N, C-alpha and C positions, 0 to 999 in steps of 0.2 A: 317042269320048267320053272326056274326061280323068278321071283318078282323083279322088275327093273330096279327097284330101290335096293334090294339085296345084291343084285348083280353088279350094280355100280360100286358098292362098297367092296365087294370081292375083287373087282378089277383093279381098284386102287391099292388094296392091301397086297395083292399078288404082284403088282408092278406092271400089269398089262396096260394101265393108263398112268401117265406121268403125274407125280404129285410131290409137293414139298412135305416137310416133316409133319406139320400140324394138320394138313389136309389128310395125310395118311392116318394120323392118330385119330382123327374124327371117325374114320371108317373102321379102324381097329376097335374103337369104343363101340361102334354099332354092332360089329360082329360079336364082341364079347357080351353085349347086352342081349343080343338074339340068343346066345347060347345059354343064358341063365334065366330068361323070362319063364315064369311059371314054376321055377324050381327053387328059388331062393326066397325065404320068408321076408328078407329085408329088401327085396326088389319086386314090388307088386305090379310091375308094368309089363304090358304086352303090346305088340305091334299089330294094330288092326288094319290090315291091308285093304279091307273094304272101304274104310274111310279114306285111305290114300287114293284109291281108284276114283272115289267120288270127287275128291278135290281135283285130281288130274282132269277128269271129265269137265268139271266146272271151268277150269282154266282153258280147256280146249274149245269152249263155246264162246270165248272172247276173241276179239280181233285186234291185230296190230293196226296202228294208225300212223306210224312213222316209217320213213325210208321207202324208197322206190321198190326195193325187193321184198318188203314186208307188208306195207300198208294194204289193208283189206283181207289179208290172209288170217286164218284162224291160228291161235297160239298153240304151238306144240312145245311143251316143256322139255328142256334138254335133260339128259340123264343126271347131271349134277343138281339140277333144280328139283327133279323128282326125289332125289335122295334128301336134299336139304329141307324142302318144303313138306315133302311127304313125312319126314321124321317128325317135324313140328306138329303136323296134323294127326298122324297115325298112332303115335305112342300114347296109350291110355292106361288108366288103372283097371286091373282085371275085374274088380268088383263094381266100382262106381261108374266106370266108363268115362271119367273125367280125364282131360288131357294131362299128360305127364309134364310137358315143358311149359313153364310159366315165363321163361325168358329165353331169348335166342340172340346170338351174336354172329353176324356174318361179315367177315372182313375179306373183301374181294377187290381186285383191281378195277379200274374204270372200264366202262363199256361192256361189262359182263352181265348186264340185265338186272342189277340190284334194284333199281327204282321200279321197274316193271313188276318184278317179283313182289316188292313191298306193296304195290297197288293191288295186285291179285289177292294177296294174303289179307290186306285191309278190307276189301270187299267181302271176301268169304267169311272172315271171322266176325265182322261187324253185322252182316245181314243174313248169313246162312249158317249160323252156329247154334241156332235154337236159344239164343239169349234175349229175352224180352227187354226192351228199353236199352239195348246195347249202345254204348258210346265208344266210337272209334276216333282216334286222333292221329294225324300225320304231323309229327313234330320235327323241328330243326332249330338251329340257332337263330334263324330269321324266318318270319312268316313266309316270305317269298321263296325261301329254300324249301320250307315245309310244303308249299303248294306244288312243288315238282312231283312228288309221289302222289299227293292228293289230286293234282291235275291229271296224272296218268290214270288214276282210278275213275275220275269223271269221264274222261274220253273213252275208257273201256265200257262205261255204262252207256253212253250215248251212241256208241258204235255197235252195240250188240242188243240182244233181246232183253237185257236187263233194264233197258229204258222203259219197258212196260211195267216193271216192278219197283223201280227206284226213281226218285225225283232228284235231278241234279240242278242245283242253283249256283249262284256266283261263288259262294264259299261254304256250301253245305250239300251233302248228299244224304237223303233220308228215305225212310220207308214208313209210311203211315201205319200199315197194319201191325208192325211190331214196335212202333215208336222208337226206332233206332236211327242213329245219325253218324256220319263220318265228316270230320272237319279238319282243316289245317290249323296248326298252332305253332306260334313262334315263341322263343324265350323272352321276347320283348313285350309279350302280352301284359296288360296292366295287372291282371290277377289270374293266377292259375288255380285259385281255391275253388272248391265246390265241384270239381270234376269227379266222375264216377266211372272211370274208364274200364272197358272190357278189352279193348285192343289198342295198343300204342305202337306206332312205327316211328323210330327216331332215326332220321336220315343224316348222313355225313357226321357221325359222332365225333370224328377227329377235329371238327371245327368248333366244337362246344368247349368253352374255356373253364367253366365251373360246373359243379354238380347240382346247383340250385334247382334248375328246371327238371333235371333227371330225377332227383329225389322226390320232388312234388308229384311228378307223373307216376313214378313207381308206387308211391304210397296211395295214389288215387284208385288203385285196383283192389284195395283191401276188402271191399264188400262183395266182390264177384267170386263165383265158385270156380271158374277156370279162365282167368284172364291171361293175356299174353302181351309181353313187351318185346318187340322185335327191333334190334339195333343193327343198322347197316352202315358200313363205312369202308373207305380205303385206309391204308396205313397212314399214320400221322408222323409228326416230327418231334413231339414232346412226350417222353415216356412217363412224366408225372402228371399229365393231363387226365381228365375223366376217361378219354379213349385209351390212353396208355395204361391206366389202371384196369380197364375192362379187357384190353388185349392180354395183359399179364394174367389176369384171372382165368381167361379162356385157355391160355397156354398151360397154366397149372392144372386145370381140369383135364385137359387132353393128355398131359404128361403123367397125371396121377400123383402129382406132388402136393396136392392139398386134399383134405377130406372130400370124399365123393359128394358132388352136388348133382343129384340125379334129375333135378328140375331145370337144369340150365343146358341149353344146346349151343355148342360152339363149332364154328366152321370157318377155317382160314385157308385161303389158297395163296400161295406165294412161291417165289424162288428161294432156294436155300442160299446161305451166305457165300458158299464156295462155288456157286454156279457162275458160268460165264454170262454176264448180263446182256451181251450182244449176240448170243446164240438164239436161233429160232426155237431150238429145243427147250431153252429156258423159258421163252415166252409162252410156249404151249403148256409148260408145267405150271406157270403162275396163273394162266388165263383159261379157265375151263370152257369158255365160249370162243376160244380161238378158232377162227375160220367160220364162225357163225355171226355173232354180233361184233366180235373183235376182228378188225380187218388186218390181215398180215401185211399188206402193202403200207397201210398207215403206220404200223409199228416199225417197219423197216425205215420209213422216212424219218420218224421221230428218233429212232436209234442212231441214224446217220448224224443228225444234228447233235444228239446228246453225247456222242463220243468226242465231239470237238469242243463242247462247251460244258465246263464243270457244273454250272448251275442247272443247265438242261439235263445233264446226266443224273444229278440228284433227284430232280423231279421225275425223270423217266423211271428210275428205280422205285420211287415211292408210289407213283400213280399206276404204273403198268406192271411192276414186279411185286408190288405190295411189300416193300422193304421199308422198315422204319429207319429213315436216314440218320437220325440223331440218336437212336437207341443203341445200346450196347448189348452184345450177346451174353446169355448166361455164362457165368465164369466156370463153374465146376461141373464135372461129369456126374450127372445124376445116376447113370448106369454104374459107374465106379462106386458111387456112394452106396447104392443098394447092394452091390456085390459084397461090400464090406460089413453089412449088418448081420449080427447074430443075436439070438435071444437066450442063449444058454449060459449067461454069466450074470453076476450081480456085483454090487459094491463090495460085498464081503470077499469076493475073489481077488480084490485088489488090495487087501489089507497089507499095510506096511510097505507098499510099493512107492517108489519115487514118483512125484507128479509136479506139474507146473500149472498154476492157477491163473486163468485169464478172467478179468472182470470188466464188463461193459456197463457202466452206470447209465440209468435212463435219464433222458430229458423229460419234458412234460408228456410227450406222446409215445416214447419208445418203451420197449420192454427192458427190464434189468436182468442181465444174464451173468452167471458165473459158471465157468466150465473148468473142470479138473482134467488136465491132459496127461495121460499115462503113456510114456513112450514104449516101444517094443522091448521085450526082454529076451533072455536066452531061450525061453520056452514059448514065447508068443511073438509072432511076426507083425502083429497089428497094433496100431495106436487105439487106446480105449478112452472114451470120453464119458465123464459123469457131469451132469448139468443140473443147475438150479436156475430156473427162469421164473421171474415174478412179474405180476401186473397188479395194479390196485383193484380191489374187489368192487368198489362203488362204480367204477367206470368200465367194468368188464364187458357188459353187453354193448355199450357204445363203441368200445375199442374193437370188439369182434366185428361189428357192422362196418366200421371205418376201414379196418385192415382186411376185411373179407376173409377172415380166418376163424376156424371153429374153436375159439378160446374156451367157451364153456365145456365143450367135449373134452378138451385137453386138461382142463381143471379137474373134471370128474375122473379122468384116467390117471391123474397124478403127474402128467407131463408138464403142466403149468401150475405155478403156485400163486396164491393171492395174499395180499396184505390189506389190512383195514384202511379205509379212507380213499383219497384220490391220488396219493403219491406212495411210492415204495419207501418204507423206512429202512435206512441203511443198517439199522441195528440187527435186522434179520440176517444180513450178510455176515456181520461179526459173529453171530451165534453159530452159523454153519461152519465158519472157519475155525472157531475155537474147538468145536466138536471134532471137525475133520482132522486137525493136527494130532489128535490122539489115535486116529485110525490109519492115516497115510503119512508118508514122508514128504511133506510139502517143501520143495526146494526153493521156489520163488513164487511170489504173487505179483502179477502185472496189472497195472491200471493205465487207462487213459487218464491223465491228470485232471481233465475237466470234471468238475463236481466232486473230486475225490480227496481234497485236502484234509477235511475233517476226519474222514474215515481212515486215511493213512496215518494221521497223528494218533488216532485211538488204537489202531493195530500195533503201532510201534511203542507208544508211550504208556498205554494202559494194558495191552494184551500180551506184551512180551515178544512180539515178532521182531527179529533183528532188522536194522535199517537196510542192510544189504540184501535182505530177503524180500523187501517190498519195493518194487521198482516201477518207474514210469515207463510206459511204452507209448510214445507219441504217435498220433494218428496221421502219419506222413509217409511218403515213399521210403525215406530212410528208416523210419521206425517200424514199418510193417512189412516191407517187401520180402525180406529173407524168410520170415515165418510163413508168409502167404505162399511163397513158392514151394516151401517144404510141404505145406498143407495141400496145395494143388496136386503135387506129385503123388502124395499118399492117397488122396481121394481117387485119383485116376487109376491107381494100382489096386484099388479095393482094399486098402490097408487102414481105413479109419472106421471104427466101430462104436456107434452110440447106442447099441442095444436095440436098434430098430425104432428109435424115438421119432414119431411123426413130426413133432414140432421142430426138431433139429433138421430133418430132411427138408421141411418147408423153408426154413431159414437158409440152408445151404443152396437150395434151388433158386432162391430169390436173388442171390448175390451176382453183381457184375463188378468188374474192376476197370480201372483206368491205368494205362501204361505211359511212362514217360519215355524220353528219347533213349534212355539206357536200358529199357525193357524192365524197369522196376515196376511193381504192381501195387495197387492199393484199392481195397473195396470202397465203393461209393454208396453211401446210404441214400442220397437223394436220387440216384439213378437206378437203384435196385428195384426189383419187382414187388417188394414187400419188406417187412421187418427182417433185418439181418443181425440183430443184436447178439443172438447166440453164436452166429458165425464169427462176429467180431471178437467175442470173448475167446472162442476157440483159436482164432488167428493170433491173439495176444499170447495164449498159452504156447502155441507152436513157436512164436517168436522167442519166448523165454527158453524153450528147449533148444532152439538154434544157438542162442547166445551161450548156453551152458556147454553145448558141444564144442563151440569155438574156443571157449575158455579151457576146456579139457585138452584140445589140440595145442593151444598155446603153452600149456604147462609142459607138454611133451616136446615142443619145438620152440626154443627161445626166439627164433627169428620170425615167428608168426606174430603179427600185431593185430590185436582185437580192438575194434573201436568201442 
């Protein structure tokens, strides 16, 4: 008979239980990891079900204290809670026994028991993890908000046998024998320095506006051997907030579009974008505690109001379906992208072929990207992409941390290039173009004119490129839409091949677009899930290819006008 943790994952993956995309992918990840534990030298983790059972028994000795139907009854973790919390506790290194996950992210609609779970986890990891002098903190944007989870922990202590082992004071739970403590902590604290955290629970991450407190708390765990930072939230409204960044990182891990982060546990329950928001089936899908702590009658009442009031409708979708109201869905099909990737060709195979060069010059924080776009030929049905992507060497580690991207790994593998200093010297671009025109038939080079004036002058006046060969491609609907639509269709059809470059996949997976009233599209850097500079360079190259095709058609048909 399988363990309840594994049984839950299997039920989600098989469709026996309803689940949104990322909920299902979390369970797919679990089953994939179970299949390779103990067999892969790069994956030293095993699931210790004895530890899981010990944690479940611990939770079962605590009592509910809220609600007429719950107060006084022992806690029975629901299957999704056994899966989520059991995964955090149970995955360990096969040699050291230290826990695998140092961070976890749980994004779940309201009333599904997130705060209670956080309180149980806080008590267990602070006082029963074998860590002498453990410091546990329940944090939030305000200390009063932080005291919600901490207060749950305190009431669990005083209502159970834990009261004989732990002392609960006004703003402190502590254990004299191990010199361990659990305290609430808000972002408005005068000083967060000097913390030596073993466990941190960050509540309602979507309400935190800046990363200051988060960064201080995360770095405070550095001297612990198996710390854990647990972040819980509902969906937010700002995709470029700390929570938006965390959400996107979690999604990329579950999608497999970023380098594997085996130490990060991600779990998101939600409705999918094409679901009927007013269907009870959708509510069940988004709320794993539907019918337990989530009252169906309450949701029916809120949905009735939400259908008639736009503002209430947006709040209903955010808080009860876990949909990011202001966030845009990823633009391109990652499945189509992966279908198009092949590793059996090199730049030499493209010698003397026609190509269109897109260049996206960096601002202070962006990557600099140049992509050569080779259209399909009589013997090849796919577009091929050659890319050069640069970042300054001196800021490589800082940029990798900020962008949550494995830049050092990509530098080592040759997918990302570095230049000395803190800015990319545009002369490296000139050098590549001068060499490339001896190897390929460069039709046109396209630039966003921002930051490009000097480089354009040098290419034309000093390097011998023709003026009509070096073109501006403005970053507007008019400038980008036609090329973006061609790129969109080619990716969907599996007809874009970058040789399996992980940096390119990451960039393409990050992109979102905005549409105007005429269905023109344009990628938005500020709303995208991460850096999209290689994608922008590719889109410029596709735009040039589109223009070229239209000019060819115009030559054949005098009545066709090309803007």
